[in-house]
C-alpha positions as CSV (number, residue, x, y, z in Angstrom):
1,X,120.5,91.3,48.5
2,X,121.0,94.3,50.7
3,X,122.4,93.8,54.2
4,X,119.5,94.5,56.6
5,X,121.5,94.3,59.8
6,X,124.5,96.3,61.1
7,X,127.2,93.8,62.1
8,X,128.7,96.2,64.6
9,X,125.4,96.6,66.4
10,X,124.8,92.8,66.5
11,X,128.3,92.4,67.9
12,X,127.7,95.1,70.5
13,X,124.4,93.5,71.5
14,X,126.0,90.1,72.0
15,X,128.7,91.7,74.1
16,X,131.3,89.2,75.0
17,X,130.1,86.4,72.8
18,X,132.1,85.4,69.7
19,X,130.0,85.6,66.5
20,X,130.7,83.3,63.6
21,X,131.0,85.0,60.3
22,X,128.1,83.1,58.7
23,X,125.8,84.1,61.6
24,X,125.3,87.5,60.1
25,X,124.1,86.0,56.8
26,X,121.7,83.7,58.6
27,X,120.4,86.6,60.8
28,X,120.0,88.8,57.7
29,X,117.9,86.1,56.1
30,X,115.7,85.8,59.2
31,X,115.2,89.6,59.2
32,X,114.3,89.5,55.5
33,X,111.7,86.8,56.2
34,X,110.2,88.8,59.1
35,X,109.9,91.9,56.9
36,X,108.4,89.9,54.0
37,X,105.8,88.4,56.3
38,X,104.9,91.8,57.8
39,X,104.5,93.4,54.4
40,X,102.3,90.5,53.3
41,X,100.1,90.9,56.4
42,X,99.8,94.6,55.7
43,X,98.8,93.8,52.1
44,X,96.2,91.3,53.3
45,X,94.7,94.0,55.5
46,X,94.6,96.5,52.6
47,X,97.2,98.7,54.1
48,X,100.3,100.2,52.6
49,X,101.7,101.0,56.1
50,X,103.5,98.2,57.9
51,X,102.7,98.4,61.6
52,X,104.0,96.7,64.7
53,X,101.0,94.4,64.8
54,X,102.2,93.0,61.4
55,X,105.1,91.4,63.2
């Protein structure tokens, strides 16, 4: 599986919080699910372009 998130960007966004190493894998899985659902919704609406409304 390709990493969908940038660990440094996540760490920057969470500022002074500590981030467990397994958090990144869990977040990556969540992002993958969101993308799969958005692509499925676009397909269901006969579109090849995924749009913000698919989220």
